[in-house]
Each structure stands twice: as structure tokens, then as C-alpha cells.
C-alpha positions as CSV (number, residue, x, y, z in Angstrom):
1,M,0.0,0.0,0.0
2,E,1.5,3.3,-1.1
3,T,0.2,6.7,0.0
4,T,0.6,10.1,-1.6
5,A,-0.5,13.6,-0.6
6,T,-3.2,15.0,-2.7
7,V,-5.2,18.2,-2.5
8,A,-8.7,17.8,-0.9
9,R,-11.4,18.8,-3.3
10,H,-15.0,19.6,-2.4
11,D,-17.7,18.0,-4.6
12,R,-19.8,21.2,-4.1
13,P,-17.9,24.5,-4.6
14,D,-20.9,26.5,-3.3
15,A,-20.7,24.6,0.1
16,S,-17.0,25.7,0.5
17,V,-17.9,29.3,-0.4
18,G,-20.7,29.3,2.2
19,R,-18.4,28.0,4.8
20,A,-15.8,30.6,3.9
21,V,-18.3,33.3,4.2
22,L,-19.5,32.0,7.6
23,R,-15.9,31.7,8.9
24,G,-15.2,35.3,7.7
25,A,-18.3,36.7,9.3
26,G,-17.5,34.8,12.5
27,A,-13.9,36.2,12.5
28,V,-15.2,39.7,11.9
29,L,-17.7,39.4,14.8
30,L,-15.1,38.0,17.1
31,L,-12.6,40.8,16.2
32,G,-15.4,43.4,16.7
33,L,-16.2,42.0,20.2
34,L,-12.6,42.0,21.1
35,V,-12.1,45.6,20.1
36,L,-15.2,46.6,21.9
37,A,-14.2,44.9,25.1
38,L,-10.7,46.5,24.9
39,A,-12.3,49.9,24.3
40,V,-14.6,49.9,27.2
41,A,-13.0,47.6,29.8
42,V,-9.2,47.5,29.3
43,V,-8.1,50.8,27.8
44,P,-10.0,53.0,30.4
45,R,-8.4,51.1,33.3
46,L,-4.9,51.3,31.7
47,L,-5.3,55.1,31.3
48,G,-6.6,55.4,34.9
49,G,-10.1,56.4,33.8
50,A,-13.5,54.9,33.6
51,A,-16.2,54.1,31.0
52,L,-19.6,55.7,31.9
53,T,-23.0,55.5,30.3
54,V,-24.7,58.8,29.3
55,L,-28.1,59.0,30.9
56,S,-29.5,62.3,29.8
57,G,-29.7,64.4,26.6
58,S,-27.9,67.4,28.0
59,M,-24.9,66.8,25.7
60,E,-26.8,66.2,22.5
61,P,-26.0,66.1,19.6
62,T,-22.4,65.3,20.8
63,Y,-23.4,62.5,23.1
64,S,-26.8,60.9,23.3
65,P,-28.4,58.9,26.1
66,G,-27.1,55.3,25.8
67,D,-23.6,56.3,24.6
68,V,-20.6,55.2,26.6
69,V,-18.0,57.9,27.3
70,V,-14.5,57.2,28.5
71,A,-13.2,59.9,30.9
72,V,-9.5,60.0,31.8
73,P,-7.9,62.3,34.5
74,Q,-5.7,65.2,33.1
75,D,-3.4,67.7,34.8
76,S,-5.6,70.6,33.6
77,Y,-8.6,71.3,31.5
78,D,-9.2,73.8,28.8
79,V,-12.2,75.6,27.3
80,G,-13.9,73.2,24.9
81,D,-12.9,70.0,26.8
82,V,-15.8,67.7,27.7
83,V,-15.3,66.6,31.3
84,T,-17.0,64.3,33.8
85,F,-17.4,65.8,37.2
86,Q,-19.2,65.6,40.6
87,P,-21.6,68.7,40.7
88,V,-21.4,68.4,44.5
89,S,-18.2,67.3,46.2
90,G,-18.4,63.9,47.8
91,D,-21.7,63.0,46.0
92,P,-21.3,60.0,43.7
93,T,-23.5,61.6,41.0
94,L,-21.5,62.3,37.9
95,V,-22.3,64.8,35.1
96,T,-20.5,65.1,31.7
97,H,-20.5,68.6,30.3
98,R,-18.3,70.9,28.2
99,V,-15.9,73.4,29.9
100,V,-17.1,76.9,28.7
101,G,-14.9,79.0,31.0
102,V,-11.9,78.8,33.3
103,R,-11.6,81.2,36.3
104,L,-8.1,81.6,37.6
105,G,-7.4,82.8,41.1
106,S,-6.3,81.2,44.3
107,E,-8.2,78.2,43.2
108,T,-8.9,77.4,39.5
109,R,-12.6,77.0,38.8
110,Y,-14.2,75.5,35.7
111,V,-17.5,76.7,34.3
112,T,-19.4,73.9,32.4
113,R,-22.5,73.6,30.4
114,G,-24.3,70.8,28.5
115,D,-24.3,71.4,24.7
116,A,-28.1,71.2,24.7
117,N,-28.5,73.5,27.8
118,G,-29.0,77.2,27.7
119,A,-27.4,78.0,31.1
120,D,-24.0,77.4,32.7
121,D,-23.6,75.0,35.6
122,A,-22.3,76.3,39.0
123,P,-18.5,76.6,38.9
124,I,-16.6,73.6,40.0
125,V,-13.0,73.1,41.4
126,A,-10.4,70.7,39.9
127,D,-11.0,68.2,42.7
128,Q,-14.6,67.7,41.5
129,V,-13.4,66.8,38.0
130,M,-13.0,63.1,37.3
131,G,-11.5,63.4,33.9
132,R,-11.8,64.6,30.3
133,V,-13.7,62.5,27.8
134,V,-11.2,61.0,25.4
135,Y,-13.6,58.9,23.2
136,H,-17.1,57.5,23.2
137,V,-18.8,54.4,21.9
138,P,-22.4,55.1,20.6
139,Y,-25.3,53.0,21.8
140,L,-23.3,50.6,23.9
141,G,-24.8,52.0,27.1
142,H,-28.2,50.7,26.2
143,L,-26.8,47.2,26.4
144,A,-25.0,47.9,29.7
145,T,-28.1,49.4,31.2
146,A,-30.2,46.4,30.1
147,V,-27.9,43.8,31.7
148,G,-27.7,45.9,34.9
149,P,-25.9,44.2,37.8
150,Y,-25.0,41.2,35.8
151,R,-22.6,43.1,33.6
152,G,-19.5,41.7,35.1
153,L,-20.8,38.1,34.9
154,I,-21.8,38.6,31.2
155,V,-18.4,40.1,30.3
156,T,-16.6,37.3,32.0
157,G,-18.8,34.6,30.5
158,T,-18.5,36.1,27.0
159,G,-14.7,36.2,27.4
160,C,-14.6,32.6,28.4
161,L,-16.8,31.6,25.5
162,L,-14.6,33.5,23.0
163,I,-11.4,31.9,24.4
164,G,-13.1,28.5,24.3
165,Y,-14.3,29.0,20.8
166,G,-10.8,30.1,19.7
167,A,-9.3,27.0,21.4
168,Y,-11.8,24.7,19.7
169,R,-11.1,26.3,16.3
170,A,-7.4,25.9,16.8
171,L,-7.5,22.3,17.9
172,S,-10.2,21.1,15.5
173,A,-8.6,22.6,12.3
174,P,-7.0,20.0,10.0
175,P,-3.2,20.2,9.6
176,V,-2.2,22.5,6.7
177,D,0.7,22.0,4.3
178,R,2.4,25.3,4.8
179,R,4.1,25.3,1.4
180,R,1.0,24.8,-0.6
181,G,-1.7,26.0,1.7
182,T,-3.6,22.8,1.3
183,T,-4.8,20.0,3.6
184,P,-2.9,16.8,3.0
185,T,-5.0,13.6,2.5
186,T,-4.0,10.1,1.7
187,K,-5.1,8.1,-1.3
188,E,-4.4,4.5,-1.9
189,E,-3.0,3.6,-5.2
190,P,-3.4,0.1,-6.7
């Protein structure tokens, strides 16, 4: 019995095209989920900031309810920066508005206003500012609000599923002839 390597051929080319499309779509979906997880969970922590969900329309059209903003602490803030702050020191309530004025003196004070608001907020001091918004992810906050207190469990579970799926794909793939990019098969010759 003699064996030789031959190229595996599919009897139905449309089936291989369908599988390729599904694999491509799956890869794009996995990559998108990974980028999204990095953008809202990993990058904010690396920068010392936080990802927060916009709850009101005070910053429309810049940020809408349901958007996620990532705020990162800065040394100082300038007019035009969008900042997240505590309107009352020590109160956990956070507001995200644009700096419209800076008052210098013995203590720097920032004047803020929501883009959709007609009046300025009460001036705040630097200690009340949590950080400047460096980027946002539209609509993601709707999902975060819907899952509520189970957010951490869902993120962890999704991460485990993605790792498991990646391991399954890596271990179940047939060996590939690296020189030809084909899957070796054996064929008996008489």
C-alpha cells in the first residue's frame, strides 16, 4: 500500500464558499467583540479612567443617552474639553458637560454647560473633575443598562466563550501543508 499527498477537493464548490463566508463573518464578529471589550474595559483602566453611560440628553448632539464615554484624568482642562465631574463634592453623582470657561485665582474654577443646555452650571473646582472625555462608543450604554448588575458576569462569560471557541477552532482545524496552503490527504494507489 502506497500513499501520496493530494489536494482535498470539495464536490460542491458552493458549500465551501458558504463555509468561507460564515468563517469570515465569525472572524469579523469575534474581532469586533474583542475591540469593543478593549475599548470599554481594558483601555480606560490602563489610562486610569472609567467608562460611563450617558443617561440624559444634556450633551446632544455630541453624546446621546445610551452612549458610553471614557473619561481620563488630566493635569488641567481647557475651554472646549468635555469633562465628567461631581456637581457636589463627595456626591457619587457624575455629570458630563463641556468646559465653557476657566476662572483663575487662588483656586482654579471651571464653568461647564451641557451642549443642549442654555445656562451654565455652577462653577466647580479641579477636585470635582473626574476626567476629560477622550472617546465614546455610541449606543453601547443601552446594552450595559439592560444587563444591569449582571454586567461583570456577562463580560466574564463572554470572554470565556470567546477563548473556548478560539481554542476549539485551533484544535479542530486539520493540519495544513504550509508550502501549498492545502490540507494533505492520503489516497491508496493500486
